[in-house]
N, C-alpha and C positions, 0 to 999 in steps of 0.2 A: 190109433190116431196117426194121420199122415204127417210127415215132416213138412215144414214150410216150403222147402225146395221142391218137394214132390207136387204140392199144390200149384206152385208157380209153373212147373213143367207142364202140368195138365192144361193150364190156360193157353199155352202156345200151340197146342195141337190144333190142326185144321178142323173145321166144324162140318164141312160137307164132304160127300164122297169124292167129288171132283177135286177138292183141295187136297184130300188124302192122296189121290192118284197123282196129282201134280207134285206133291212132296216126294212120293215114291220115285217118280221119274227123275227128279232132281238128284236124289241119292244115287240112283242107278247111273245117271250121267257122270256124276263125280267119280264113281267107282270105275266106269268105263274109260274116262279120260286118264286115270292113273294106270289102269291095266291094259290099255290099248286093245280093246276087244270089239271094236266096231267092224272088224273083218269077219266076225262070227255072226251068221244070219240069225241064229236063235237068240243071242243076246240083243241084237239090234231089234228083232221083232218084239222082244219083251219091253225094251225101252220105249219103242213107238206105241205099243199097246197102252202102256201107262199114260203116255202123252195124249193119244188121239182117240181112244176107243169110245168114250162117252159123248163125243160131239154129236149134236143134233143135225148138223149140216155137213156137207163134204168140205174138207179142208185139205189143201195140197201144201206139203212142207218139204224143205230141203235141209238135210243134215250136211253141213259144210265141214270138211275134214282137211287136216294138214297132210303132209306127205307120209306121216307115220300113222295115218288114219285115226288121229285123235280129234275129238270134236272141237271145232272152232266156234261154231254157232248152229243152233237149231232155229230155223226161220220158217214160220208159217206165212207163205206168200200169197195164197189165193183162197178165197172163201166163196163157197157156192150155195147150192140149195140142198134139198134132201137127197138128190140123186146125181148131181153133177157140179163140177167146178171148172170154170174156164182157166186154162193154164197158158201162159205166154212165154215161150222160150227166151225172148229178148229180156224179159224181167228176171228170169232165172239166171241168165248169163251175167246181167248187171249185178245181181246180189252176190254171185260167186266171185266175180272180180273184186267187188268191194271189200271182201275179207281175205282175198288172195288164197282161196281154197285150191288144193291140189286134186281133191276127189270129192264126190258127193254120194249121198244115198238119198234117193227120192222116196217120198212117202205120201200116201193119202188114205183117208178112211172111207169106208162105206157105211153110212149110218144104219143101213138095213141089217148090218151084222154079217152079211154074206160077202166074203172077201174075194171071191173068184174074179180075176181081172177081166174086164170087158175088152172088146175090140178097140174102143176109144182109149182105154188105158194103155194098151199095147202100142197104139199109134203115137200117142203123145210121148211115151217113153222113147220110142225110136227117134222122134224129132228132137227130144232133149239130148239124147246120146250124141246125135249128129252135131247139134249146135255146140255142145260142150267140148266135143272132140276138136273143133276148130280152134279152141283156146287151150288145148292140152289138159283138159280136166276130165278125169275118168269117172264114169258112173259105175259105182260098185254094185248097186242094187236098187230096186224099186220095191218097196214093201206096201202092200195093200192091207190096211188094218181093218179087221172085223173080228168076229168071235174067234176065228182061227186065222191068224195073219198069213198072208201068202207072199213069198219071196220070189221075185222074177229071176234072180240068180239061181236059186235052187230049182226052179222049174225049167231053166235053160232058155229063158226068154231074152237074156242079155248076151 
């Protein structure tokens, strides 16, 4: 027979796979904030995979970091269709300034599961790097989330 506290604990567990992944992402984020590991591409890819892998449409997000690379805010800024999302550098700059971020990690998912960056992905990354440089905010990476996430920094695209 289960103790009463065990039954209560079971009731608070998420019910869907997306809720479980969201909970896992929250736990990982709390661990990362404490241990300052958002400079590690593998840890960042793991966090973003939990956050963004199961979306049915393309979502563009920005991880806003302080000068120690601790997470200030994870912000999903743009929502698109199954194969594209419009990204506006002006809106990214506004969001970054609103939380006084010192650095960012850009991220978006490919609902197809194929994370190979497109030419459009590379072009918007360059535009965002240039726009954010004007306000002294560093872009540490751009992660494309798919079955196997891709880091622009690891590929030498930044």
